[in-house]
C-alpha positions in Angstrom: 0.0 0.0 0.0 1.3 3.4 -1.0 1.3 6.6 1.1 -1.2 8.0 -1.4 -3.6 5.1 -1.6 -6.6 7.3 -1.0 -5.4 10.0 -3.5 -7.3 9.4 -6.7 -7.0 10.6 -10.2 -9.9 13.0 -9.5 -8.0 14.4 -6.6 -5.0 14.9 -8.9 -7.1 16.7 -11.5 -8.7 19.0 -8.9 -5.3 19.9 -7.4 -3.9 20.6 -10.9 -6.6 23.1 -11.7 -6.6 24.6 -8.3 -2.9 25.3 -8.7 -3.6 27.0 -12.0 -6.5 29.2 -10.7 -4.3 32.1 -9.8 -3.0 32.8 -13.3 -5.8 31.0 -15.4 -7.5 34.2 -16.6 -4.2 35.6 -18.0 -4.2 33.1 -20.9 -6.0 33.7 -24.2 -9.2 31.8 -24.3 -9.7 31.8 -20.6 -10.9 35.4 -20.2 -12.5 38.0 -22.4 -10.0 40.8 -23.3 -12.1 43.0 -25.6 -15.7 44.0 -26.3 -15.2 42.7 -29.8 -14.3 39.3 -28.4 -17.3 39.4 -26.0 -19.7 40.2 -28.9 -18.3 37.3 -30.9 -18.9 34.9 -28.0 -22.4 36.3 -27.5 -23.2 35.7 -31.2 -21.8 32.2 -31.1 -23.8 31.2 -28.0 -27.0 32.8 -29.3 -26.7 31.1 -32.6 -26.4 27.7 -31.0 -28.5 28.0 -27.9 -31.0 30.7 -28.8 -32.1 33.4 -26.4 -31.6 33.0 -22.7 -35.0 34.4 -21.7 -34.7 33.0 -18.2 -33.8 29.5 -19.3 -31.7 27.4 -16.8 -28.2 26.5 -17.8 -25.4 24.5 -16.1 -21.8 25.4 -17.0 -19.9 22.2 -16.3 -16.2 22.7 -15.3 -16.9 26.4 -15.3 -13.4 27.3 -14.0 -13.3 31.1 -13.3 -16.7 31.6 -14.9 -16.1 33.1 -18.3 -18.8 31.2 -20.1 -21.1 31.5 -17.1 -20.9 35.3 -17.4 -21.4 35.3 -21.2 -24.5 33.2 -20.8 -25.7 35.3 -17.9 -25.3 38.4 -20.1 -27.7 36.8 -22.6 -30.4 36.2 -20.0 -29.7 32.6 -19.0 -30.1 31.7 -15.3 -26.7 30.2 -14.8 -25.3 27.7 -12.4 -21.5 27.2 -12.7 -20.1 23.9 -11.4 -16.4 23.1 -10.9 -14.3 20.6 -8.9 -11.8 23.3 -7.8 -12.7 25.6 -5.0 -9.8 27.9 -6.0 -11.4 28.3 -9.5 -14.8 28.9 -7.9 -13.4 31.6 -5.6 -12.3 33.5 -8.7 -15.6 32.9 -10.4 -17.5 34.2 -7.4 -15.3 37.3 -7.1 -16.0 38.1 -10.7 -19.8 37.7 -10.2 -19.7 39.9 -7.1 -17.7 42.6 -8.9 -20.2 42.6 -11.9 -23.3 42.2 -9.7 -24.2 39.0 -11.6 -26.5 36.6 -9.9 -24.7 33.5 -10.9 -24.8 30.4 -8.6 -21.4 28.8 -8.4 -21.1 25.4 -6.7 -18.4 22.8 -6.1 -19.1 19.5 -7.7 -18.1 16.7 -10.1 -19.1 17.3 -13.7 -19.6 13.5 -14.1 -22.0 13.4 -11.1 -23.5 16.8 -10.8 -26.3 15.8 -8.4 -28.3 18.7 -10.0 -31.9 18.3 -11.0 -32.1 17.4 -14.7 -34.4 20.4 -15.3 
């Protein structure tokens, strides 16, 4: 038996992303850096999902909440779920700063425990 017998692959994945949380948004594709980029994302989401109009959405592996915020902008009622508390802390701080009512919860994207609705 090894010293890390209870340390699973899931734990390793969570810890990897938690370690990356501090600098995650500095990388292209992980944050919106211009209004032109924001508009392009809004158009893409709208084209594929239609109007938010209060529809519920679940952003799996939401990280620091970039997609959650884009969907919230479009009128979706968003829940962001991530396995890393460090990522969620960043996502919650962004939501607070923007005054966005996005629910961020810790959880496993493979077993969300969220209602299917």
